[in-house]
C-alpha positions as CSV (number, residue, x, y, z in Angstrom):
1,X,69.1,67.3,85.2
2,X,72.3,68.5,86.9
3,X,72.2,69.6,90.6
4,X,72.0,73.3,91.2
5,X,75.1,75.3,91.8
6,X,75.6,76.3,95.5
7,X,77.9,78.6,97.4
8,X,79.8,76.4,99.9
9,X,81.8,79.1,101.7
10,X,83.2,82.7,101.4
11,X,86.7,84.0,102.1
12,X,88.2,87.5,102.2
13,X,91.4,89.3,102.6
14,X,92.0,92.9,103.6
15,X,95.5,94.5,103.2
16,X,97.1,95.3,106.5
17,X,97.6,99.0,105.7
18,X,94.7,100.8,107.4
19,X,94.2,104.4,106.4
20,X,92.1,107.0,108.1
21,X,90.4,110.2,106.7
22,X,93.3,112.4,107.7
23,X,95.4,110.8,104.9
24,X,93.3,112.6,102.3
25,X,93.1,116.1,103.9
26,X,94.3,119.0,101.8
27,X,95.4,121.7,104.4
28,X,95.0,124.4,101.7
29,X,91.4,123.5,100.7
30,X,88.4,125.3,102.0
31,X,86.3,123.4,104.5
32,X,83.6,121.3,103.0
33,X,80.2,122.2,104.6
34,X,78.9,118.7,103.8
35,X,81.8,116.7,105.3
36,X,80.2,116.2,108.7
37,X,76.7,115.3,107.5
38,X,76.1,111.5,108.0
39,X,75.2,110.8,104.4
40,X,78.3,112.6,103.1
41,X,80.8,111.5,105.7
42,X,83.8,109.6,104.4
43,X,84.5,106.1,105.7
44,X,86.2,106.0,109.1
45,X,88.8,103.5,107.8
46,X,89.8,101.8,104.6
47,X,92.5,99.3,103.7
48,X,95.2,100.2,101.1
49,X,97.4,97.8,99.2
50,X,101.1,98.4,99.3
51,X,103.2,98.6,96.1
52,X,104.3,95.0,96.3
53,X,100.8,93.5,97.0
54,X,99.8,91.4,94.0
55,X,96.2,90.6,93.2
56,X,97.0,86.9,92.8
57,X,98.4,86.7,96.3
58,X,95.4,88.6,97.7
59,X,93.2,85.8,96.1
60,X,95.3,83.1,97.6
61,X,95.2,84.7,101.1
62,X,91.4,84.9,100.8
63,X,91.0,81.3,99.5
64,X,93.4,79.4,101.7
65,X,91.3,79.6,104.9
66,X,88.3,78.4,102.9
67,X,90.0,75.2,102.0
68,X,91.4,74.8,105.5
69,X,87.9,75.1,107.0
70,X,86.5,72.6,104.5
71,X,89.4,70.2,105.0
72,X,90.0,70.1,101.3
73,X,93.2,70.1,99.2
74,X,92.8,72.7,96.5
75,X,95.0,70.7,94.2
76,X,92.1,68.6,93.0
77,X,89.1,70.7,94.3
78,X,88.9,73.6,91.8
79,X,87.7,72.8,88.3
80,X,86.9,76.4,87.4
81,X,88.7,79.6,88.5
82,X,87.2,83.0,87.5
83,X,88.8,86.2,88.6
84,X,87.9,89.9,88.4
85,X,90.6,92.4,89.2
86,X,90.1,96.1,89.0
87,X,93.8,96.9,88.3
88,X,95.5,93.8,86.8
89,X,99.2,93.5,87.7
90,X,99.8,91.9,84.3
91,X,97.9,93.4,81.4
92,X,99.2,90.8,79.0
93,X,98.9,87.7,81.1
94,X,96.1,88.4,83.5
95,X,96.3,87.0,87.0
96,X,94.3,83.8,86.9
97,X,97.2,81.4,86.2
98,X,99.3,83.1,88.9
99,X,96.5,82.9,91.4
100,X,95.9,79.2,90.7
101,X,99.6,78.5,91.2
102,X,99.7,80.4,94.5
103,X,96.5,78.6,95.7
104,X,98.0,75.2,94.6
105,X,95.3,74.2,92.1
106,X,95.3,73.4,88.4
107,X,91.8,74.2,87.1
108,X,90.6,73.1,83.6
109,X,89.0,76.5,83.2
110,X,90.8,79.8,84.2
111,X,88.9,82.9,83.2
112,X,90.1,86.5,83.8
113,X,86.9,88.4,83.6
114,X,87.7,92.1,83.3
115,X,84.3,93.5,82.7
116,X,81.4,93.6,85.1
117,X,83.1,95.9,87.6
118,X,81.1,96.4,90.8
119,X,78.5,93.9,89.5
120,X,80.9,91.2,88.5
121,X,80.5,88.9,91.5
122,X,76.9,88.0,90.4
123,X,78.1,87.8,86.8
124,X,80.8,85.3,87.8
125,X,78.1,83.2,89.5
126,X,76.2,83.1,86.3
127,X,79.3,82.3,84.2
128,X,80.3,79.5,86.6
129,X,76.8,78.1,86.4
130,X,77.0,78.1,82.6
131,X,80.5,76.5,82.4
132,X,79.4,73.8,84.9
133,X,76.0,73.1,83.3
134,X,77.1,70.0,81.3
135,X,78.4,68.3,84.5
136,X,82.0,68.1,83.4
137,X,83.0,70.5,86.2
138,X,81.7,70.3,89.8
139,X,83.7,72.9,91.7
140,X,84.6,76.6,91.1
141,X,86.4,79.4,92.9
142,X,85.3,83.0,92.0
143,X,87.4,86.0,93.2
144,X,87.0,89.7,93.2
145,X,90.0,92.0,93.8
146,X,89.8,95.7,94.4
147,X,93.3,97.1,94.4
148,X,93.1,100.7,93.0
149,X,92.7,102.6,96.3
150,X,96.4,102.2,97.4
151,X,97.7,102.5,93.8
152,X,95.6,105.2,92.2
153,X,93.7,107.1,94.9
154,X,96.7,107.3,97.3
155,X,98.9,109.2,94.8
156,X,100.1,112.6,96.1
157,X,98.0,114.7,93.6
158,X,95.0,112.4,93.6
159,X,94.5,111.7,97.3
160,X,93.3,115.3,98.0
161,X,90.5,115.1,95.5
162,X,87.0,114.7,96.8
163,X,86.5,111.2,95.5
164,X,89.8,109.7,96.7
165,X,88.8,108.9,100.4
166,X,85.9,106.7,99.3
167,X,87.6,103.6,97.9
168,X,89.3,100.9,99.9
169,X,91.1,97.7,98.8
170,X,90.3,94.1,99.5
171,X,89.5,90.7,98.1
172,X,86.5,88.4,98.4
173,X,86.1,84.9,97.1
174,X,83.4,82.2,97.0
175,X,83.8,78.5,96.7
176,X,81.1,76.9,94.6
177,X,80.0,73.3,94.2
178,X,77.2,71.6,92.2
179,X,74.6,70.1,94.6
180,X,76.1,71.6,97.8
181,X,76.1,74.7,99.9
182,X,73.6,77.5,99.6
183,X,71.8,77.0,96.3
184,X,71.8,79.7,93.6
185,X,68.2,80.5,92.9
186,X,68.7,82.9,90.0
187,X,70.7,85.6,88.3
188,X,69.6,88.7,86.4
189,X,72.0,90.8,84.3
190,X,71.6,93.9,82.2
191,X,74.2,95.3,79.7
192,X,74.0,98.8,78.2
193,X,77.2,99.1,76.2
194,X,76.5,102.7,75.2
195,X,77.4,103.9,78.7
196,X,80.9,102.3,78.6
197,X,82.7,105.5,77.7
198,X,81.2,107.5,80.6
199,X,83.9,106.4,83.0
200,X,87.6,105.8,82.4
201,X,91.3,106.5,83.2
202,X,92.5,110.0,82.6
203,X,95.9,111.7,82.7
204,X,96.7,115.4,82.7
205,X,98.6,115.1,79.4
206,X,96.1,112.8,77.7
207,X,98.6,110.0,77.3
208,X,97.6,106.4,77.2
209,X,98.2,104.6,80.5
210,X,101.3,102.7,79.3
211,X,102.9,105.7,77.7
212,X,105.6,107.8,79.5
213,X,104.6,111.3,80.4
214,X,103.8,113.7,83.3
215,X,101.0,113.8,85.8
216,X,99.2,111.1,87.8
217,X,96.6,108.8,86.4
218,X,93.1,109.1,87.9
219,X,89.7,107.5,87.3
220,X,86.9,109.9,86.3
221,X,83.3,110.0,85.3
222,X,82.2,112.1,82.3
223,X,81.5,115.4,84.1
224,X,78.9,116.5,81.5
225,X,76.8,113.4,82.4
226,X,77.0,113.6,86.2
227,X,73.2,113.9,86.8
228,X,72.4,111.2,84.3
229,X,75.0,108.8,85.8
230,X,73.7,109.4,89.3
231,X,70.2,108.6,88.1
232,X,71.3,105.4,86.5
233,X,73.0,104.3,89.7
234,X,70.0,105.1,91.8
235,X,67.6,103.1,89.6
236,X,69.6,100.1,88.3
237,X,70.1,98.2,91.5
238,X,66.4,98.3,92.6
239,X,65.2,97.5,89.1
240,X,67.5,94.4,88.8
241,X,66.4,93.2,92.3
242,X,62.8,93.6,91.5
243,X,63.2,91.8,88.2
244,X,65.0,88.9,89.9
245,X,62.3,88.7,92.6
246,X,59.7,88.5,89.9
247,X,61.6,85.7,88.3
248,X,61.6,83.9,91.6
249,X,58.0,84.5,92.3
250,X,58.6,86.3,95.6
251,X,57.9,89.9,96.7
252,X,60.9,92.0,97.7
253,X,59.4,92.1,101.2
254,X,60.6,88.4,101.5
255,X,64.3,89.4,101.1
256,X,66.0,88.6,104.4
257,X,69.4,90.0,103.5
258,X,70.4,92.4,100.8
259,X,74.0,93.0,99.9
260,X,75.0,95.4,97.2
261,X,78.1,97.3,96.0
262,X,78.7,100.3,98.2
263,X,79.8,103.4,96.4
264,X,78.6,105.7,99.2
265,X,76.0,106.1,101.9
266,X,73.6,108.0,99.6
267,X,73.3,105.1,97.1
268,X,72.9,102.6,100.0
269,X,70.1,104.7,101.5
270,X,68.3,105.3,98.1
271,X,68.4,101.6,97.2
272,X,66.9,100.6,100.6
273,X,64.1,103.1,100.3
274,X,63.3,102.1,96.7
275,X,63.0,98.5,97.8
276,X,61.4,99.3,101.2
277,X,64.1,97.3,103.0
278,X,65.1,98.2,106.5
279,X,68.8,99.2,107.2
280,X,69.3,96.1,109.4
281,X,68.6,93.8,106.5
282,X,70.9,95.7,104.1
283,X,74.4,94.6,105.1
284,X,77.5,96.6,104.1
285,X,81.1,97.2,105.2
286,X,81.4,100.8,104.0
287,X,82.4,102.5,107.2
288,X,85.1,99.9,107.9
289,X,86.3,99.3,104.3
290,X,85.0,102.1,102.0
291,X,84.0,101.5,98.5
292,X,85.3,98.0,97.7
293,X,83.9,98.0,94.1
294,X,83.3,94.4,93.0
295,X,84.8,92.9,96.2
296,X,82.1,94.5,98.3
297,X,79.5,91.7,98.0
298,X,81.8,88.7,98.8
299,X,83.7,90.6,101.5
300,X,80.5,91.7,103.2
301,X,78.9,88.2,103.0
302,X,82.1,86.6,104.3
303,X,82.1,88.9,107.3
304,X,78.3,88.4,107.8
305,X,78.8,84.6,107.7
306,X,81.7,84.6,110.2
307,X,79.7,86.9,112.6
308,X,76.6,84.7,112.5
309,X,74.4,87.2,110.8
310,X,73.2,84.8,108.1
311,X,70.5,82.3,109.3
312,X,69.6,79.1,107.6
313,X,66.7,79.6,105.2
314,X,67.5,83.3,104.7
315,X,66.8,84.6,101.2
316,X,70.0,86.5,100.4
317,X,69.9,88.8,97.4
318,X,73.0,90.4,95.9
319,X,73.1,93.3,93.4
320,X,75.3,96.0,92.0
321,X,75.9,98.3,89.1
322,X,79.2,98.8,87.3
323,X,81.2,101.8,86.2
324,X,78.7,104.5,84.9
325,X,75.9,102.0,84.5
326,X,77.0,99.9,81.5
327,X,76.3,96.7,83.4
328,X,74.2,95.7,86.4
329,X,73.3,92.3,87.9
330,X,71.5,90.7,90.8
331,X,71.6,87.1,92.2
332,X,69.8,85.2,95.0
333,X,70.8,82.3,97.1
334,X,69.0,80.4,99.9
335,X,71.4,80.4,102.8
336,X,72.4,77.0,104.1
337,X,75.3,77.5,106.5
338,X,75.1,73.9,107.7
339,X,76.1,72.7,104.3
340,X,79.6,74.0,104.5
């Protein structure tokens, strides 16, 4: 029987370019009557990557302080590296090998996980657990990078659209070790591949993203399925959390901390209400960072850990849904900050 996988520490990196709501204002557009309502208000700030910011270096900047705090040399302390990057800098090569080089480690396993989206952090926990199950690997680093806000949603034609102010960029990592840290109690995943085509990249001239042409690339939901997609988003996270709690034999009322992906304030409110969880137990960084996609969970937990908001013994539940609902996941740990 191998010891359970645990999260030893979190790290995060937010790009230095801080952008306010004024960046997205279209002076020729009619005033939005919903803009000042609390649930519809855009984030006060968000971070944008610059053109030269590479995902691999964002991972390295998030990971280096983790190893410094732990007093470990990454060279021989990362057996597994799993990355999820929303907009890979290298579509052929991925970024895992470059990230390992920048961190200064040489893992036996390097996995660039491109699916999972906003629910990928929990999925990577599950994947790391499976890879390490035979005992041949004892440590892992998992990393989420959201880097589309400053590259896609900041384009001149896209940034004035209603969805552009919501995303922000950032990177969150977690360092894992068998038999150490905050033990992983369980992971739930759900895959519905039929929904995969309900979200994707679009261009005005219908070209493929690598082809030359005119017009700026954007990311869109299938507008004919808006109501259906919203319903999926509202139900998937509570359902996965409840299934996970059933697996663990605990009621949702025993959740001390809930951290989810953070598309907007409406989803956050609906998920809390569906799970009957108070706002002060549902942590998020939406107003400071916007929609961080897959990076939201590790970035929020890193900040909560640094600010002393996590207490030893807390049941911490993480959950999210990806894209238009083709994937969702939930995971739970028992926080043990003293084990870092």
